[in-house]
C-alpha positions as CSV (number, residue, x, y, z in Angstrom):
1,X,-83.5,-54.2,243.5
2,X,-81.7,-51.5,241.3
3,X,-79.6,-52.4,238.3
4,X,-75.5,-51.6,239.5
5,X,-74.7,-48.9,237.5
6,X,-73.0,-49.3,233.5
7,X,-69.1,-49.5,233.5
8,X,-67.8,-46.7,231.0
9,X,-65.7,-49.0,228.4
10,X,-63.7,-46.2,228.0
11,X,-62.5,-45.4,231.3
12,X,-60.3,-48.5,231.7
13,X,-56.9,-46.6,232.4
14,X,-55.3,-49.3,230.0
15,X,-56.8,-47.5,227.5
16,X,-54.9,-44.0,228.1
17,X,-51.4,-45.1,227.3
18,X,-53.6,-46.6,223.8
19,X,-55.1,-42.8,223.2
20,X,-52.6,-41.2,223.6
21,X,-50.1,-43.6,221.6
22,X,-53.9,-42.9,218.8
23,X,-53.1,-38.8,219.9
24,X,-49.7,-39.0,218.0
25,X,-50.2,-41.4,215.5
26,X,-52.3,-39.2,213.9
27,X,-50.1,-35.9,214.7
28,X,-47.5,-38.2,212.8
29,X,-49.4,-39.2,210.2
30,X,-50.5,-35.9,209.7
31,X,-46.7,-34.6,209.3
32,X,-46.5,-37.1,206.6
33,X,-49.9,-36.8,204.8
34,X,-49.8,-33.3,204.6
35,X,-45.9,-32.7,201.8
36,X,-47.6,-35.4,199.5
37,X,-50.3,-33.0,199.3
38,X,-48.6,-29.3,199.1
39,X,-45.3,-28.0,197.5
40,X,-42.3,-27.9,199.1
41,X,-42.7,-24.0,200.0
42,X,-46.6,-24.2,200.8
43,X,-45.5,-27.7,203.6
44,X,-42.8,-25.4,204.5
45,X,-45.3,-22.8,205.4
46,X,-47.3,-25.4,206.9
47,X,-45.1,-26.2,209.1
48,X,-43.5,-22.9,210.8
49,X,-47.5,-22.3,211.0
50,X,-48.5,-25.2,212.8
51,X,-45.2,-24.7,214.9
52,X,-45.7,-21.2,215.5
53,X,-49.4,-22.0,216.5
54,X,-48.4,-24.5,219.4
55,X,-45.2,-22.4,221.2
56,X,-48.4,-19.2,221.2
57,X,-50.7,-22.0,222.7
58,X,-48.0,-22.4,225.3
59,X,-47.4,-19.4,225.5
60,X,-50.8,-18.3,227.1
61,X,-52.2,-21.5,228.1
62,X,-49.4,-23.8,229.9
63,X,-48.7,-21.9,233.2
64,X,-53.0,-22.8,234.4
65,X,-51.9,-26.2,232.5
66,X,-49.7,-27.1,234.5
67,X,-51.7,-25.7,237.9
68,X,-54.8,-27.4,236.8
69,X,-53.1,-30.4,236.6
70,X,-50.7,-29.9,240.1
71,X,-53.6,-28.2,241.7
72,X,-57.4,-28.9,240.2
73,X,-57.5,-32.1,242.8
74,X,-55.8,-31.3,246.1
75,X,-55.7,-32.3,250.2
76,X,-57.1,-28.6,251.5
77,X,-60.6,-28.5,249.8
78,X,-61.1,-24.4,250.7
79,X,-58.1,-24.1,248.5
80,X,-58.8,-26.2,245.9
81,X,-61.6,-24.4,245.1
82,X,-60.5,-21.3,244.8
83,X,-57.8,-22.5,242.7
84,X,-59.9,-24.0,240.4
85,X,-62.1,-20.8,240.4
86,X,-59.3,-18.8,239.5
87,X,-57.8,-20.6,236.7
88,X,-61.4,-21.1,235.4
89,X,-61.3,-17.4,234.8
90,X,-57.2,-17.4,233.4
91,X,-58.9,-19.8,230.9
92,X,-62.3,-17.4,229.8
93,X,-59.8,-14.1,229.7
94,X,-57.3,-15.6,227.3
95,X,-59.6,-17.1,224.5
96,X,-61.3,-14.4,224.8
97,X,-58.7,-12.2,224.4
98,X,-57.4,-14.8,221.5
99,X,-60.5,-14.8,219.5
100,X,-60.4,-11.3,219.4
101,X,-56.9,-10.9,218.3
102,X,-58.1,-13.0,215.4
103,X,-61.4,-11.3,214.2
104,X,-59.6,-8.0,214.4
105,X,-56.5,-9.2,213.0
106,X,-54.9,-6.0,210.1
107,X,-56.2,-6.9,206.4
108,X,-53.9,-4.5,205.7
109,X,-50.6,-6.3,206.8
110,X,-49.5,-9.5,203.9
111,X,-49.4,-11.8,207.4
112,X,-52.6,-11.1,208.4
113,X,-54.5,-14.7,207.6
114,X,-51.3,-16.4,209.4
115,X,-51.6,-14.6,212.5
116,X,-55.0,-15.2,212.7
117,X,-54.5,-18.7,211.8
118,X,-52.4,-18.7,214.5
119,X,-54.0,-17.3,216.9
120,X,-57.5,-19.9,216.3
121,X,-55.3,-22.7,217.1
122,X,-53.5,-21.5,219.7
123,X,-57.0,-20.7,221.3
124,X,-58.4,-24.0,219.8
125,X,-55.4,-26.2,221.5
126,X,-55.4,-24.5,225.1
127,X,-58.4,-25.2,225.8
128,X,-58.3,-28.4,224.9
129,X,-54.8,-29.4,227.2
130,X,-56.9,-28.0,229.5
131,X,-59.5,-29.6,230.0
132,X,-57.7,-33.1,229.5
133,X,-55.5,-31.7,232.3
134,X,-58.2,-31.6,234.4
135,X,-59.5,-34.7,233.2
136,X,-56.4,-36.2,234.5
137,X,-56.6,-34.3,237.8
138,X,-60.0,-35.9,238.6
139,X,-59.1,-39.4,236.8
140,X,-61.7,-39.3,234.5
141,X,-60.4,-41.9,232.8
142,X,-63.5,-42.3,230.7
143,X,-64.0,-38.4,229.2
144,X,-59.9,-38.6,228.4
145,X,-60.1,-41.0,226.6
146,X,-62.2,-40.6,224.0
147,X,-61.7,-36.8,223.7
148,X,-58.0,-37.8,222.8
149,X,-59.5,-40.2,219.9
150,X,-62.1,-37.6,218.7
151,X,-60.3,-35.0,218.5
152,X,-57.0,-37.0,216.5
153,X,-59.2,-38.5,213.8
154,X,-60.7,-34.9,213.5
155,X,-57.5,-33.6,213.3
156,X,-56.3,-36.2,210.8
157,X,-59.1,-36.0,208.6
158,X,-59.7,-32.1,208.5
159,X,-56.0,-31.5,208.3
160,X,-55.6,-33.7,205.1
161,X,-58.8,-32.1,203.6
162,X,-58.0,-28.8,203.9
163,X,-54.6,-29.7,202.5
164,X,-55.4,-31.9,199.7
165,X,-58.9,-29.0,198.8
166,X,-56.9,-26.4,198.4
167,X,-53.4,-27.2,198.3
168,X,-52.3,-24.5,200.7
169,X,-50.5,-24.8,203.8
170,X,-52.9,-21.9,205.9
171,X,-55.8,-23.8,205.4
172,X,-54.3,-26.9,206.5
173,X,-53.5,-25.6,209.7
174,X,-57.2,-24.6,210.2
175,X,-58.2,-27.5,209.5
176,X,-56.3,-28.9,212.1
177,X,-57.4,-26.1,214.7
178,X,-61.2,-26.3,214.1
179,X,-60.8,-30.2,215.4
180,X,-60.6,-28.8,218.7
181,X,-63.5,-27.2,218.8
182,X,-65.5,-29.5,217.4
183,X,-63.7,-32.2,219.7
184,X,-65.3,-30.7,222.9
185,X,-68.6,-29.4,221.3
186,X,-69.4,-33.0,220.3
187,X,-68.6,-34.3,223.9
188,X,-69.7,-31.4,225.6
189,X,-66.1,-31.1,228.0
190,X,-66.3,-27.3,229.5
191,X,-67.2,-27.1,232.7
192,X,-67.4,-24.1,234.7
193,X,-69.1,-24.5,237.6
194,X,-68.2,-21.8,240.3
195,X,-67.4,-18.8,238.4
196,X,-69.2,-16.8,239.8
197,X,-68.2,-16.9,242.8
198,X,-65.9,-14.4,244.9
199,X,-62.6,-14.5,243.7
200,X,-59.0,-15.3,245.7
201,X,-56.5,-13.1,244.9
202,X,-53.9,-14.7,247.1
203,X,-54.9,-17.8,245.0
204,X,-54.6,-16.4,241.8
205,X,-51.4,-14.8,242.9
206,X,-49.9,-18.7,244.1
207,X,-51.1,-20.3,240.9
208,X,-49.5,-17.2,238.7
209,X,-46.0,-18.1,240.6
210,X,-46.0,-21.6,240.4
211,X,-47.3,-22.1,236.7
212,X,-45.3,-19.6,235.4
213,X,-41.7,-20.9,235.7
214,X,-43.1,-24.6,235.2
215,X,-44.6,-22.9,231.6
216,X,-41.8,-21.0,230.4
217,X,-39.5,-24.3,230.0
218,X,-42.5,-26.1,228.3
219,X,-42.5,-22.8,226.1
220,X,-38.3,-22.3,225.8
221,X,-39.0,-26.4,224.7
222,X,-41.9,-24.8,221.5
223,X,-39.4,-21.6,221.1
224,X,-36.8,-24.8,220.0
225,X,-38.3,-26.1,217.5
226,X,-40.5,-22.6,216.3
227,X,-36.7,-21.4,215.8
228,X,-35.0,-24.0,214.2
229,X,-37.3,-23.5,211.5
230,X,-37.6,-20.1,210.6
231,X,-33.7,-20.6,210.7
232,X,-33.7,-23.1,208.1
233,X,-36.1,-21.4,206.3
234,X,-34.1,-17.9,206.8
235,X,-30.5,-20.0,205.8
236,X,-31.4,-22.8,203.0
237,X,-35.2,-21.2,201.4
238,X,-38.0,-22.6,201.6
239,X,-37.8,-25.0,199.2
240,X,-34.1,-26.9,200.4
241,X,-35.2,-26.6,204.2
242,X,-38.4,-28.4,203.5
243,X,-36.7,-31.8,203.9
244,X,-34.8,-30.6,206.8
245,X,-37.9,-29.4,208.1
246,X,-40.1,-32.4,207.8
247,X,-36.8,-34.6,209.5
248,X,-36.9,-32.2,212.9
249,X,-41.0,-32.7,212.5
250,X,-40.9,-36.6,211.8
251,X,-38.2,-37.5,215.1
252,X,-39.5,-35.1,217.0
253,X,-43.3,-36.2,217.2
254,X,-42.0,-40.2,216.4
255,X,-40.2,-39.9,219.9
256,X,-42.2,-37.8,221.6
257,X,-45.3,-40.0,221.1
258,X,-43.4,-42.7,223.2
259,X,-42.3,-39.9,225.9
260,X,-45.3,-38.4,226.3
261,X,-47.3,-42.0,227.2
262,X,-44.7,-42.8,229.5
263,X,-44.6,-38.9,231.4
264,X,-48.4,-38.7,231.2
265,X,-48.9,-42.4,233.5
266,X,-45.8,-41.1,235.7
267,X,-46.2,-37.7,236.3
268,X,-49.2,-38.2,237.9
269,X,-48.8,-41.0,240.6
270,X,-45.2,-38.5,241.5
271,X,-48.0,-35.2,241.6
272,X,-50.0,-37.7,244.4
273,X,-47.0,-38.4,246.0
274,X,-46.3,-35.5,246.6
275,X,-49.4,-34.3,247.5
276,X,-50.6,-37.1,249.7
277,X,-47.1,-39.0,250.2
278,X,-44.0,-38.9,252.1
279,X,-41.0,-36.4,251.5
280,X,-39.1,-39.1,252.0
281,X,-39.8,-40.8,249.3
282,X,-39.6,-38.2,246.2
283,X,-35.7,-39.2,245.8
284,X,-36.8,-42.7,244.7
285,X,-39.8,-41.3,242.9
286,X,-37.6,-39.2,240.9
287,X,-35.3,-41.5,240.2
288,X,-37.6,-43.8,238.8
289,X,-39.3,-41.0,237.0
290,X,-35.4,-41.0,234.9
291,X,-35.0,-44.5,234.6
292,X,-38.5,-45.0,233.3
293,X,-38.2,-42.5,230.5
294,X,-34.7,-43.1,229.5
295,X,-36.3,-46.9,229.6
296,X,-38.8,-46.2,226.2
297,X,-37.5,-42.7,225.0
298,X,-33.9,-43.7,224.1
299,X,-35.1,-47.3,221.9
300,X,-37.7,-45.1,220.5
301,X,-34.8,-42.3,219.1
302,X,-32.6,-44.5,218.5
303,X,-35.3,-47.0,216.5
304,X,-36.7,-44.2,214.0
305,X,-32.6,-43.4,213.1
306,X,-32.8,-47.4,212.3
307,X,-35.8,-48.0,210.1
308,X,-34.6,-44.9,208.2
309,X,-34.3,-46.0,205.0
310,X,-37.7,-48.1,204.3
311,X,-39.1,-45.1,206.5
312,X,-37.5,-42.9,204.0
313,X,-38.5,-44.8,200.6
314,X,-42.7,-44.9,202.4
315,X,-43.1,-41.6,203.3
316,X,-40.7,-38.3,202.0
317,X,-41.5,-37.1,199.4
318,X,-39.3,-36.6,196.2
319,X,-37.2,-33.8,196.6
320,X,-37.5,-34.0,200.2
321,X,-34.8,-37.1,200.2
322,X,-30.9,-35.4,200.1
323,X,-32.1,-32.7,202.8
324,X,-34.2,-35.1,204.5
325,X,-31.9,-38.2,204.7
326,X,-28.5,-35.5,205.6
327,X,-30.7,-34.2,208.5
328,X,-32.5,-37.3,210.3
329,X,-29.8,-39.1,211.9
330,X,-29.0,-35.5,213.9
331,X,-32.4,-35.3,214.5
332,X,-32.7,-38.3,216.0
333,X,-30.9,-38.4,218.7
334,X,-32.0,-34.2,219.0
335,X,-35.9,-35.5,219.5
336,X,-34.9,-38.2,222.0
337,X,-32.4,-36.6,224.4
338,X,-34.9,-33.5,224.2
339,X,-37.6,-36.1,225.4
340,X,-35.2,-37.5,228.1
341,X,-35.2,-33.6,229.3
342,X,-38.4,-32.9,229.2
343,X,-40.4,-36.1,230.1
344,X,-38.0,-37.6,232.4
345,X,-35.8,-34.6,234.4
346,X,-38.2,-30.8,233.6
347,X,-41.1,-33.0,235.1
348,X,-38.9,-32.9,238.1
349,X,-39.7,-28.8,239.2
350,X,-43.1,-29.6,238.7
351,X,-43.4,-32.2,240.6
352,X,-41.6,-30.5,243.9
353,X,-43.0,-27.9,243.2
354,X,-39.7,-25.9,242.8
355,X,-40.0,-24.9,239.5
356,X,-37.7,-21.7,239.5
357,X,-35.0,-23.5,237.8
358,X,-37.3,-26.1,235.6
359,X,-36.6,-23.2,232.0
360,X,-32.6,-22.9,232.6
361,X,-32.3,-26.4,230.2
362,X,-34.3,-25.5,227.5
363,X,-33.4,-22.0,227.4
364,X,-28.7,-23.4,227.2
365,X,-30.9,-24.8,223.9
366,X,-32.7,-22.0,223.0
367,X,-29.4,-20.2,223.5
368,X,-27.1,-21.8,221.8
369,X,-29.5,-23.3,218.6
370,X,-29.9,-19.0,218.6
371,X,-25.9,-18.7,218.6
372,X,-24.8,-21.8,215.8
373,X,-28.3,-22.5,213.9
374,X,-27.9,-19.6,211.1
375,X,-24.6,-20.3,210.5
376,X,-25.4,-24.0,209.7
377,X,-28.5,-23.5,207.9
378,X,-26.0,-21.7,205.4
379,X,-23.8,-24.3,205.5
380,X,-26.2,-27.1,204.2
381,X,-28.9,-29.6,206.0
382,X,-26.3,-32.1,207.4
383,X,-24.7,-29.0,209.8
384,X,-27.7,-27.5,210.6
385,X,-29.1,-30.7,211.7
386,X,-25.9,-31.4,213.8
387,X,-26.2,-27.9,215.3
388,X,-29.9,-29.6,216.5
389,X,-28.6,-31.7,218.1
390,X,-25.6,-30.7,219.9
391,X,-27.9,-27.6,221.5
392,X,-30.3,-30.5,222.3
393,X,-27.7,-32.1,224.8
394,X,-26.2,-28.8,225.9
395,X,-30.1,-27.7,228.0
396,X,-30.3,-31.4,228.8
397,X,-26.7,-31.6,230.7
398,X,-27.9,-27.9,232.3
399,X,-31.8,-29.3,233.1
400,X,-29.6,-32.4,235.1
401,X,-27.3,-30.2,236.9
402,X,-30.4,-28.3,238.5
403,X,-32.3,-30.8,238.8
404,X,-30.0,-32.8,240.9
405,X,-29.4,-29.3,243.4
406,X,-32.4,-28.4,243.1
407,X,-33.6,-31.8,245.4
408,X,-32.0,-35.1,246.4
409,X,-32.6,-37.9,243.0
410,X,-31.9,-41.3,243.9
411,X,-29.7,-41.6,240.9
412,X,-30.6,-44.9,238.2
413,X,-26.7,-45.4,237.2
414,X,-27.2,-49.5,236.8
415,X,-30.6,-48.8,234.9
416,X,-29.3,-46.3,232.3
417,X,-26.5,-49.0,232.2
418,X,-29.2,-51.9,230.9
419,X,-31.0,-49.3,228.7
420,X,-27.5,-48.7,226.9
421,X,-27.0,-52.1,226.9
422,X,-30.1,-52.6,225.1
423,X,-30.0,-50.4,222.4
424,X,-26.5,-51.8,221.8
425,X,-28.0,-55.3,221.4
426,X,-30.5,-53.2,219.0
427,X,-27.7,-52.2,216.4
428,X,-26.2,-54.9,216.8
429,X,-28.9,-57.2,215.7
430,X,-30.2,-54.1,213.2
431,X,-26.8,-55.5,211.6
432,X,-27.4,-58.3,211.1
433,X,-31.4,-58.8,209.8
434,X,-31.6,-58.3,206.1
435,X,-32.5,-54.8,205.2
436,X,-35.6,-54.5,202.6
437,X,-37.3,-51.6,201.2
438,X,-41.0,-51.2,201.6
439,X,-43.7,-52.0,204.8
440,X,-42.5,-55.9,205.0
441,X,-38.6,-54.5,205.2
442,X,-39.4,-51.9,208.0
443,X,-41.8,-54.0,209.8
444,X,-39.1,-56.9,210.1
445,X,-36.1,-54.0,211.3
446,X,-39.0,-52.9,213.9
447,X,-39.4,-56.2,214.8
448,X,-36.0,-57.5,215.9
449,X,-34.9,-54.1,217.6
450,X,-38.3,-54.4,219.8
451,X,-37.4,-58.0,220.4
452,X,-33.4,-57.6,220.8
453,X,-34.1,-54.3,223.5
454,X,-36.9,-56.1,225.1
455,X,-34.7,-59.6,226.1
456,X,-32.3,-57.3,227.2
457,X,-34.3,-55.5,229.4
458,X,-35.9,-58.5,230.4
459,X,-32.6,-60.5,230.9
460,X,-31.0,-57.6,233.1
461,X,-34.5,-56.8,235.3
462,X,-34.1,-53.1,233.8
463,X,-36.5,-50.7,236.7
464,X,-37.2,-54.6,238.1
465,X,-39.2,-55.2,234.9
466,X,-39.5,-58.9,236.4
467,X,-41.2,-58.0,238.9
468,X,-44.1,-56.1,237.5
469,X,-44.5,-58.7,235.3
470,X,-44.8,-61.3,238.0
471,X,-47.0,-59.2,240.0
472,X,-49.5,-58.4,237.1
473,X,-49.4,-62.7,236.1
474,X,-50.3,-63.4,240.1
475,X,-53.0,-60.7,239.9
476,X,-55.0,-62.4,237.6
C-alpha cells in the first residue's frame, strides 16, 4: 500500500496572515534600521527612491497583478487559459523593458544611478507580487508563505547591510531590490507554461480594460507617499524633512501591515463569491468587507499614535525627533484613513468587476495634497502632516460615495459604531495606564489597549465575533 503524500508544513491557511505580518514587520524594521545607519540627507534619498521604485512597480505591473488575482482561476477553462497567456506575455515584455532601461540609463545624467535602481526595484517587486497573486488565486498557500518569509528576510538583511557598508541611500534600495530575484530563484517560482500558444487579442483587450482602471487606483495611492516625500524635501530641505518622512513612512507601514492581512483574507473570499456565487449575496459581502477592514485598521492607527512616546524613544534617531513628533499624529490618521479606503472600499470595485470608479478617491487625495502640500511644507512639519491627513480624508469620502453609487452595499453601521466604542475604550485605558519609557512601557501600553479593544469587541459582538469563536471552538 502506497504511503500517503507528505503534507506541506507551509500550506496551512493559518500561516498566510502570519507570513504577511512577518513581511510587513520586516519592512517596518527596514524603515527603523536604515535611518540609524544613514545620515538624514541619505535617509531622505533612500525614502524617496524606495517610494519611487514602489510607484514604478505599480505603474508597470499593477494592472496585471489585479488581473492575475481576479482571473487566473475562473469558471470557464478556455477563457482562463487565454487570459493567463496574455498576462504572462505582458509580464515578460514589461520586465524586459525595465531591465533594459536600467542597463541603458544615460551615464551623462547625474540622476542615472537613481533611475537604474528605481527600474531594478520595480522589476523585482512587480514580478514577485505577480507570482504571489498567482499563488493566492491557485490557493498555493505553501509557496505563498515560503516566498514571503524568504523575501522578507533577504530584504531586511541585504537592505540593512548595504546601508551599513556604504552609508548610501541608493545602495540600501539596491539591496532591497536584490531580495526579490534571489527569493524567486531559490524557490524556483517562475511559471511560464503555455506562453508559446497563440495569443487571443480579445481576452488581452478585456484584461487591459479591466486592469487599467483598478491599477489606476493603486497607482494614484502609491503616488501619494511619493508626492508627500517630494513636497517635504522641497519645502523643508532634506535634513529637516527626514523626521517628517520617517513619521509618514512608519505610520503607513504599521497600519498597512494590518490592512493588507485583512484584505488578503477577505478579498479572495469575495472574488470567489463574485465568480462562483450568487449576485444577491454581494451587498452583504461588501458591507462585511468594509466592517472587517475597519475592525482591524482603526485600532492599529489609533494604537500607533497612543504608543508614540515610547516608540519614538526606541527607534527615532537624534535630529529627527522634533519633526517626527509634530507629524506622527496626523500621519497615523492619514495612514488609517488611507488603509481603510484602499483595503475596505477600493477593493469593492475589483470584486464587482466595475473598476472605472476606483480611481476617484485616490485621485482626489492626490489633487488635494498637490494643491496644499507645498505651502504646508514651507509652513513647517505640523502643517504638512495635517495637509496629508486632510487629503486622505477627502479621498476616502469620495471613494465611499462612488462605491455606494456603483452597487448596493449592506452598510455595516452597527459594526462601525462598535468599532468606535472599542477605540474609545483604548483611549480611556491608555490614559489610565502608567506611561514609562523603553520596551516595557511600550509593551504595557500595547497590551492594555489591545485588551480593552478586544474585550469591547467581544462584549458588543462586533462582526459576529462571539459566533466565530463558538464555531471555531466547536470545530476542535
